[in-house]
C-alpha positions as CSV (number, residue, x, y, z in Angstrom):
1,M,128.2,-11.4,73.2
2,P,126.5,-8.3,74.6
3,K,127.7,-5.0,73.1
4,K,129.7,-2.7,75.3
5,E,128.1,0.6,76.0
6,V,130.2,3.5,74.7
7,P,130.3,6.6,76.9
8,V,129.6,9.8,75.0
9,K,130.1,13.0,76.9
10,G,129.3,11.3,80.2
11,F,126.4,9.4,78.8
12,T,126.1,6.0,77.3
13,K,124.0,5.2,74.3
14,V,121.6,3.3,76.6
15,N,121.2,6.4,78.9
16,I,120.5,8.6,75.9
17,A,117.9,6.1,74.6
18,R,116.2,6.1,78.0
19,Q,116.1,9.9,78.2
20,Y,114.5,10.2,74.8
21,R,112.0,7.5,75.5
22,D,111.1,9.2,78.8
23,K,110.7,12.5,76.9
24,W,108.7,11.3,74.0
25,G,106.7,8.5,75.7
26,M,106.0,4.9,74.5
27,E,103.5,6.1,71.9
28,M,106.2,7.3,69.5
29,P,107.3,4.6,67.0
30,T,110.8,3.2,67.7
31,L,112.1,4.1,64.2
32,T,110.7,7.6,64.4
33,L,112.4,8.2,67.7
34,A,115.6,6.6,66.4
35,R,115.7,9.2,63.7
36,I,115.4,12.0,66.2
37,M,118.0,10.5,68.4
38,Y,120.5,10.1,65.6
39,K,119.9,13.6,64.3
40,E,120.5,15.2,67.7
41,N,123.3,12.8,68.7
42,D,125.2,11.9,65.5
43,L,128.4,11.6,67.4
44,A,127.0,8.9,69.7
45,F,125.4,6.7,67.1
46,K,126.9,5.3,63.9
47,N,123.6,5.6,62.0
48,I,119.8,5.5,62.5
49,E,119.8,1.7,62.7
50,D,122.4,1.9,65.6
51,A,120.1,4.2,67.5
52,R,117.1,2.0,66.8
53,S,119.0,-1.1,68.0
54,V,119.6,0.6,71.4
55,L,116.0,1.6,71.7
56,R,114.9,-1.9,70.9
57,G,117.2,-3.1,73.7
58,I,115.7,-0.9,76.4
59,E,112.2,-2.0,75.2
60,G,113.1,-5.7,75.4
61,K,112.8,-6.3,71.7
62,N,116.3,-7.6,71.1
63,N,119.3,-9.0,73.0
64,Y,121.3,-5.7,73.3
65,G,122.6,-6.6,76.7
66,C,121.1,-3.8,78.8
67,V,118.4,-3.7,81.4
68,V,114.9,-3.5,80.0
69,T,113.4,-0.3,81.4
70,H,110.8,0.6,78.9
71,Q,108.9,-2.6,78.1
72,A,107.1,-2.2,74.8
73,P,103.4,-3.1,75.0
74,E,102.6,-6.4,73.3
75,R,101.2,-5.9,69.8
76,P,98.0,-7.6,68.8
77,K,98.6,-10.7,66.7
78,N,98.1,-10.4,63.0
79,P,99.0,-13.7,61.4
80,Y,97.2,-13.0,58.2
81,K,98.9,-9.6,57.7
82,L,95.7,-7.6,57.5
83,P,95.9,-3.9,56.8
84,E,96.8,-1.7,59.8
85,S,93.7,-0.6,61.7
86,D,92.9,2.8,63.3
87,E,90.8,1.0,65.9
88,R,91.3,2.5,69.4
89,E,90.8,1.0,72.8
90,W,87.9,2.5,74.8
91,L,88.1,1.7,78.5
92,P,86.0,2.7,81.5
93,Y,87.5,5.1,84.1
94,I,87.9,3.1,87.4
95,L,87.0,5.3,90.4
96,T,89.0,3.8,93.2
97,G,91.0,4.8,96.3
98,F,88.2,7.0,97.7
99,K,85.6,6.4,100.5
100,K,83.2,9.3,100.3
101,V,82.4,10.9,97.0
102,G,80.2,14.0,96.4
103,I,78.5,14.3,93.0
104,L,77.4,17.5,91.3
105,S,76.0,17.7,87.8
106,D,74.8,20.3,85.3
107,I,76.0,23.5,86.9
108,H,76.1,25.3,83.5
109,V,78.3,28.3,84.5
110,P,77.5,31.2,84.3
111,Y,73.9,30.2,84.9
112,H,74.7,28.3,88.1
113,S,72.5,28.3,91.2
114,I,74.4,29.6,94.2
115,T,71.8,28.4,96.6
116,A,71.7,24.8,95.2
117,I,75.5,24.5,95.1
118,T,75.7,25.9,98.7
119,A,73.3,23.3,100.0
120,A,75.4,20.6,98.4
121,L,78.7,22.0,99.8
122,D,77.2,22.2,103.3
123,N,76.5,18.4,103.2
124,F,79.9,17.6,101.5
125,V,81.8,19.5,104.2
126,K,79.7,17.9,107.0
127,I,80.3,14.3,105.9
128,G,83.9,14.9,104.8
129,I,84.1,13.8,101.2
130,D,87.5,12.8,99.8
131,C,86.5,13.2,96.2
132,L,84.2,15.5,94.2
133,L,82.9,14.1,90.9
134,L,81.7,16.9,88.6
135,D,79.4,14.9,86.4
136,G,79.3,17.0,83.2
137,D,77.9,20.3,81.9
138,L,79.8,22.5,84.4
139,I,80.0,25.2,81.8
140,D,77.2,26.2,79.4
141,F,79.2,27.6,76.4
142,Y,76.1,29.6,75.4
143,G,78.2,31.4,72.7
144,L,79.2,28.2,71.1
145,S,75.7,26.8,70.8
146,K,74.4,25.9,67.3
147,Y,71.1,27.5,68.2
148,E,70.2,31.2,67.9
149,K,72.1,33.3,70.4
150,D,71.5,36.5,72.3
151,P,74.6,38.7,71.6
152,K,74.1,40.4,75.0
153,K,74.9,37.2,76.9
154,R,78.3,36.5,78.4
155,S,81.2,35.8,76.0
156,V,83.1,32.5,75.9
157,P,86.2,33.9,77.6
158,D,84.0,35.2,80.4
159,E,82.4,31.8,80.9
160,I,85.8,30.1,81.0
161,D,87.1,32.6,83.6
162,K,84.0,32.2,85.7
163,L,84.3,28.4,85.6
164,G,88.0,28.8,86.7
165,E,86.8,30.9,89.7
166,L,84.2,28.2,90.7
167,L,86.7,25.3,90.5
168,N,89.3,27.2,92.5
169,Q,86.7,27.8,95.2
170,L,85.7,24.2,95.3
171,N,89.4,23.3,95.7
172,N,89.7,25.7,98.5
173,I,86.6,24.6,100.3
174,L,86.7,20.9,100.0
175,K,90.4,20.2,99.7
176,C,89.9,16.9,98.0
177,K,90.3,15.3,94.6
178,L,88.3,16.9,91.8
179,L,87.2,14.8,88.9
180,Y,85.7,16.5,85.9
181,K,83.6,14.3,83.5
182,L,82.9,16.1,80.3
183,G,79.3,16.5,79.3
184,N,77.7,17.6,76.0
185,H,78.0,21.3,76.9
186,D,81.6,21.0,78.0
187,E,82.4,19.3,74.7
188,R,81.0,22.3,72.7
189,Y,84.4,24.1,72.8
190,D,86.5,21.3,71.3
191,N,83.7,20.5,68.9
192,F,83.6,24.1,67.8
193,I,87.4,24.1,67.1
194,M,87.0,20.8,65.2
195,R,84.3,22.3,62.9
196,K,85.6,25.8,62.4
197,A,89.4,25.3,62.6
198,P,90.3,21.6,62.2
199,E,93.9,22.5,61.4
200,L,94.3,23.7,65.0
201,Y,92.4,20.9,66.7
202,G,95.5,18.9,67.5
203,L,97.3,21.7,69.3
204,P,97.3,21.0,73.0
205,D,97.5,24.7,74.0
206,I,94.0,25.5,72.7
207,K,92.2,22.4,74.0
208,F,89.5,23.0,76.7
209,E,91.4,20.9,79.3
210,T,94.5,23.1,78.8
211,L,92.5,26.3,79.3
212,I,91.1,25.0,82.6
213,N,94.4,23.5,83.8
214,N,96.0,27.0,83.2
215,R,93.5,28.4,85.7
216,V,93.0,25.6,88.2
217,E,95.4,23.0,89.7
218,G,94.7,19.4,90.3
219,I,91.7,18.8,88.0
220,E,91.5,15.3,86.4
221,F,89.4,15.2,83.3
222,I,87.4,12.2,82.1
223,G,86.5,12.6,78.4
224,D,85.7,10.4,75.4
225,K,82.2,9.7,76.9
226,R,83.9,7.1,79.1
227,I,81.8,5.3,81.7
228,I,82.9,5.7,85.3
229,Q,83.0,2.5,87.3
230,A,82.7,3.0,91.0
231,N,82.5,-0.5,92.5
232,A,79.3,-2.0,91.2
233,L,77.9,1.4,90.1
234,D,78.3,2.8,86.6
235,I,78.2,6.6,86.2
236,I,77.6,8.6,83.0
237,H,76.6,12.1,82.2
238,G,73.7,11.1,80.1
239,H,74.6,12.1,76.6
240,E,76.7,9.0,75.9
241,F,73.7,7.2,74.3
242,V,73.4,8.4,70.7
243,Q,69.6,8.3,70.7
244,G,69.3,9.6,74.3
245,I,67.3,8.2,77.1
246,F,63.7,7.2,76.4
247,S,61.8,8.0,79.6
248,P,58.1,7.4,79.5
249,V,58.0,7.1,83.3
250,N,61.0,8.9,84.5
251,V,64.7,9.3,83.6
252,A,65.9,6.6,85.9
253,R,63.5,4.1,84.3
254,G,64.8,5.0,80.9
255,L,68.4,4.6,82.1
256,S,67.5,1.2,83.5
257,L,66.2,0.1,80.1
258,R,69.5,1.1,78.4
259,A,72.1,0.3,81.1
260,K,70.8,-3.0,82.5
261,T,72.9,-2.4,85.6
262,N,73.3,-0.1,88.7
263,A,73.8,3.3,87.1
264,V,73.5,7.0,87.6
265,Q,73.3,9.9,85.2
266,G,72.8,13.7,85.1
267,H,71.9,15.6,81.9
268,N,68.1,15.6,82.3
269,H,68.1,17.9,85.4
270,Q,65.6,15.7,87.2
271,T,65.9,13.6,90.3
272,S,64.4,10.1,89.9
273,E,65.0,6.5,91.0
274,H,64.1,3.1,89.6
275,S,64.7,-0.4,91.0
276,E,64.1,-3.8,89.5
277,P,65.0,-7.3,90.8
278,N,66.4,-9.8,88.3
279,L,65.8,-13.6,88.2
280,R,68.6,-14.1,90.7
281,G,66.9,-11.8,93.2
282,E,69.6,-9.1,92.7
283,I,68.2,-5.6,92.8
284,K,69.5,-3.3,90.1
285,T,68.9,0.4,90.7
286,T,69.3,3.5,88.5
287,W,69.2,7.1,89.5
288,S,69.1,10.5,87.7
289,L,70.4,13.7,89.3
290,G,68.9,17.1,89.7
291,C,70.8,20.1,88.3
292,N,72.6,23.0,89.9
293,C,71.7,25.7,87.4
294,E,68.8,28.1,86.8
295,L,65.5,26.2,86.6
296,H,63.7,28.4,84.1
297,P,66.0,29.4,81.2
298,E,64.7,31.5,78.4
299,Y,64.8,28.7,75.9
300,M,62.6,26.4,78.1
301,P,61.0,28.2,81.0
302,I,58.4,25.5,81.6
303,N,60.0,22.1,82.4
304,K,60.3,19.3,85.0
305,W,63.7,20.3,86.4
306,N,64.8,20.4,90.0
307,H,68.0,21.1,91.9
308,G,69.9,18.2,93.4
309,Y,73.1,16.4,94.1
310,A,74.3,13.0,95.4
311,T,76.8,11.3,97.8
312,L,78.4,7.9,97.2
313,E,80.2,5.7,99.8
314,L,82.5,3.0,98.4
315,D,83.2,-0.2,100.2
316,S,86.9,-1.3,100.2
317,N,85.8,-4.7,98.8
318,G,85.5,-3.1,95.4
319,I,81.8,-4.1,94.9
320,D,79.4,-2.7,97.5
321,F,78.4,1.0,97.6
322,S,75.8,3.3,99.2
323,F,74.2,6.0,97.1
324,K,72.1,8.8,98.3
325,N,70.2,11.1,95.8
326,Y,69.2,14.4,97.3
327,R,66.8,17.0,96.1
328,V,67.2,20.7,96.9
329,K,64.4,23.2,97.3
330,N,64.8,26.9,98.2
331,G,68.4,26.2,99.1
332,K,67.6,23.4,101.5
333,T,68.5,19.7,101.2
334,L,65.3,17.5,101.3
């Protein structure tokens, strides 16, 4: 026979359990949350096991007699009782719900190119994008580089403030969704904390995403080197491959050898394209993006860089797409 919920100060045990599960999320183990519930509501529950039983009820793990509102995720089967694993799930980011996407890569604030970004924004405003994908290395984090540094260059706080200014301007101009995929330069901050102050690494208040969210509203971050899937197109920054992209012909050709699918990347600051048909007659194309930063930095003034950006139109069928890769010269889209 189902247990009768006992009102406690206007709340039932089940309501208390639901509030605590909402507050702490489904990631917290049931027993751990039960201990917290009992400690803070010892008049409502007989003991920790009583609190745990109610939690298990709202999670659908027993027959407590209440509505299941917080269905527990199914645990992987382990019939042989193997030791608990720290394996984590690594899933792609699915880019969906948008029709026209603008893509900017390698801005490297505070060494950004105003003329290159302006040329891209002119086109984005003209075609009316509903999403802007910032494909990595928005900030340079020169001061956190492991290489020799010029002490006269901008400080890390200056760089972060300057990036906040840029993102707010992009929000004001485009009035669309902003997605921020972290590149290798963006990751310098959290990596620095991990190396120099690992005891603080888990604190959310000092993470890079928090610093930016405190300055800009509505930014969605894509980290963990996740692949972005936009219909039949895969998007990366370019640092995801541990050994990098081998590009004897051009960057897009190197990406084709590694990705084996339709794909686009930034990172190398060069515009290129490569297409190959497979045995079924399907054409697989890869692209690399130009950058939006200074073209001749002190550490490598002679290079093969160029300015550029891209636009992406997504078909509602979830498969087809149209990709345009633009070069920018002297502030003009080519």
